[in-house]
N, C-alpha and C positions, 0 to 999 in steps of 0.2 A: 493215699495219705489225707488228701483234702476231704474226700468223702467221709472217712472215719472221723476226722476232726469235726466236720459238720454234724455228723450223727451225735458226737459227744456233746457239742454245744447245744444241739436240739434237746437231748435228754435233760441236760442241766437246766436250760432255760424253761422248758415246759414244766418240769417238776418243781422248780423253785417258785414259778408263778402260781402254780396250783397250790403249793404249800402256803404261800402268802395269802391266797384267796380263802383258804380254809383256816389258817392259823391266826390271822388278824381278828376275825370275828370271834374265834374261840378265846383268844387272849382278852378281848373286851368283855366277853361273857364271864370269864373267870374273874376279871377285875370287878365286875358289877355284882357277881354272886359268889361271895367267898366260900360258900358251901361246895361249889363246883371245883374249887382250886385243887384240892387234894386228889379227887378222882381223875380229872383231866390231865394235870401235870404228872400224876403217878402213871397213868396209862402211856403218856408220851415217853416218860422215862423208861418204862418197861420195853417199849418198842426200840428204844435207842440201844438197849443192851443185847438185842438179838443180833447175832452175826449176820452180815449181809447175805452171804451165800445161803444160810438157813432160811432167811426171810424170802429170798428169791425162790427157794425150794417150796416153801409154804404157799406162795402165790401162784406158782405154775399150774396147779390143778384148777385154779379159779380163772386166771387170765391167759393161760397158755404160755408158749415160749415167744419172746419178742420184746419189742419196745414198751408196750403197755404194762407188762409185768415190771419192767425196770423202772418206769415212771412211777408206778404205784409204790414200789419200795422206796424210791428216792423221796417221794412226797412224805412217806411215813417217817423217814429219817430227818427230813428238813423241818417237820412240824415243831419239835421240841424247842429249838432256839427261837423260832418265831413266836410261838405261843408264850413262852416264858418271858421273852423280852418285851412283848406287848403288855403282858400283865405287869411286869416290873416298871415299865415306862409309865403306864397309866396310874398305877398306885403310887408312883413316886412324885406325881404332880402335887405341888404344895396345896394343902387344904384351903389356905387363905385365898388362893387364886380361884379355886372352885367356888368358894363362897362369894367372891367378888362377881363371878359370872352369874351365879344365881341371883345375887342382888341386882344385877342389871336386867333381870327378867328372862334369862336364857332357860330354855327347856333342857332336859337331860341330853337329848339328841344334839342340840346346838352346843351345849357344853362339851360334849365329846368331840364334835366336828371342829369347833372353832377354838377350843382351849386345850383340852387334854391331848388329842392326837398331835397337834402341832408341837406342844411342849415335850411329848414323848417320842417325837419322830427320830431323834438321834439314837435312842435305845432300840427302837423298833427296827430301824435300818441296820443297826449292828447285828441284830438277830437274823435279818434276811441275808446279810453279808456272810455270817457264819454258816447259814444253811446252804448258800451257794457254793462256798468253798468245800464244805463237807460233801456236797453232791458231786462236785468234780471228781473227788477221790473215789467215792463209791460207784460212780458211773463206769469206772474202768472195769469193775468186777461184773458189770452188766453184760459184758461180752460173753461171759460164760453161759448166758441163757439166750444168746442169739440177738441181743439188742444192738450190737455193733459198737461203735465208738473206739477210742484209742486202746481200750483193753484188748482188742483183737490182736494187736501187735504183741502185747505182753503175754497173752496166753499162747500165741504161736511160738514166741521166743522160748517160753518155759517148756513147751512140748518138744521143741527141736533143740533145746539147749543152745540157743543162739542169743548171746548177749546183745548183739546189735539190734535185733528185733525187740528185745525187752526195752532197751533204751529208746528205740523209736516210738514206743508207746508211753514210757514213763516220763521222759523229758518234756514232750509237749503237754502231757497231763499236768505236770508240775507247773509249767509255765502258764497254762490255762488257769490253774488255781490262783497263781500270783496275779494274773491279769484281772480275774474276777474280783479278787480282794482289792486291788488298786482302783478299779472302776467303781465298785460299790463304795469304797472309802471316799473317793472323790465326790460321788453323788451325796453321800452322807454329809460331807463338809459343805457342799453347796446348798443342800435343801434344809438343813437344820438352822433354825432361827437362833441367833446369838445376840445378846444386847451389845450395843456399841458404846 
């Protein structure tokens, strides 16, 4: 049980971190270059519509069977909320605040780092939170391609028509999703600046 739980947490943590490392710069790029918005968000939306088993099947010839295929698929699914929320958060910053930063002599990089990202942090963290919770659910299906995780119990239970095994995978996965949501919600409340 603990080994499978650890595998599940590992899949979700690695894939969410990689998605954030890719999605945040993409979201900034899309916010800075409006011409990129439609193709980048459109492609992310298309990937979101592919059923997870089908995406795993498409990735197996490239990455083989195992955890890296699952992580790649989870990153693909986690990108949309992170890219979209980064874009929405940055473009939602009041133009007057941007102008005030420019008036103080800030470069575009300083403006992004010191003004836009801190003000957009709540929206960005909400995107990461959504990505993590979605990854917990999709990671259960990764057991079908040998990636381990709590889905192993679910697939064994389905194969042997054993409700106890199904619940042994489904209940911890649901609790893990709730825990991820609560922890990231706490981080969101603690890290986001609010006027007093």
